[in-house]
N, C-alpha and C positions, 0 to 999 in steps of 0.2 A: 697613119690615118685610120680612124675607126670606120668599119664597114657596118652600115645599118642592116641588121639581120632580118628585119621585118619584111615579109613577103606581102604581096597584095592580098592573098587569101587570109593571112594572119591579121592584116590591118582591117579587112572586112569583118572578121570575127570580132575584133576589138570594138569596131564601130557598131556592132550589134548590141553591145552593152549600153544601157540607157541611164544609169545613175552616175552623174559626173560632178565631182567636187572640183571647183575651179579656184585654185590658189592664186591670189594676186588679181582677181577679177576687178575690173575698173568701172567706176561710175561714168567715166568719160567715153561717150558714144563713138568718138573718133579713134579710140585705141583698139588694137587687136584684142586686148584683154577684156573688151566689152563686146565688140561686134562678133567675135568668133563664138563665144557662148550664147549670144543672142540668136545667131544663126542656128546653133545646135538645138536651142529651145524650140525654134520654129519647126525643127525636124523631129520633134517628139522626145527629145532628151530631157531628163529631170536634172536641171542645173541647180547646184548648191554653191552659191557664192561664198568664198572665203576671203574676207578683207576686213582687218580690224578697224579700218577707218570709216566703214559704212554700216548702216543699220539695214538697208534694203537696196538691192539692185535688181532691175527687171521684175519688180514686184515680188521678189523672193527674199525671205529672211536671209540676212548676211551673217555668217559665222565669223568669229574673231580668229579661230584656228580650226584645223582639221579635227582636233580632239573634241570640239564642241558640236560637230555634226552628229546628229542622232539618227541618221538613216544609213542604210547599206550603201557603201560607196563601191562602184565597179571600177571607175577610172578616176584617178587624181590627175587633173589637167593643170600643168604648172606654167604660170606666166610670171616668172621671177628671173632675174639675171643668173647666168650660169654659176657665178661665184656665190650665189645665195641659195642654191638648191639642196645642199647637203642637209641642213636642218629640216627642210620641207620633206625630203625623202625619208629622213629618220622618223618624223612625225607620221608620215603616210604609212610606213611599214607597220606601225602600231594599229592602224585601222584595217589592215589586211585587204587592200583593194586587189583586184585581179591585174590591174595595169596602172603604171605611172607613165604619164605622157608629158614629155618636156617639149614645149612648143617650138616652132621654127626659130632657129638662132640660139637655142638653149642646148648645151652639151656639157656634161660634167662626168667624165669617166669614173671617178670615185663614187659619186652618187648612184650612177647607173649600175656599178658593180654591187653596191650595197643592196639595191633593189633585187638584182638577179639572185644574190646569195640568200635573200629572204623568200625566194620563190615567186617573185612578182615580175611580170613582163614589163619591159621598159621600151618606150618609143622615145626617140630624141630627134631634135632638129626637124620636126615635121609639124605641119599645121593641121589640126583636126578638121577645120572647115575645108581646106584645100583637098585633103584626102577624102572627105565625105563626098565632095562634089565630083572628084575624079572617079570614085569607085561606085557611086550610086546614081 
């Protein structure tokens, strides 16, 4: 069993970063991949939706891939199934974010290891909304 190494202090530091690219962001308001980034946006985060099937989500330009994002990315927030995160992490590493955050229910040891080896902090199986509400 993997032990999540992230302490509350570390999560607080991570949540102080404000530029968040959301991979797999949804147009469907009932999905966590929509309401979590929407909540973060209301808390002052700069959300950059990444979804190749949408032009705009939450009145923000939607990018078809992380490579198309032309802003500094602090956190890559991932809403993709665990078995689909390796290519996302490989793409994220090229953008050199400080953190890759795999949302609640998402865990891929190989992808997490790739991020760590690239010097990028990794958070897995945690929800940014829940952690923000718990710590702030």
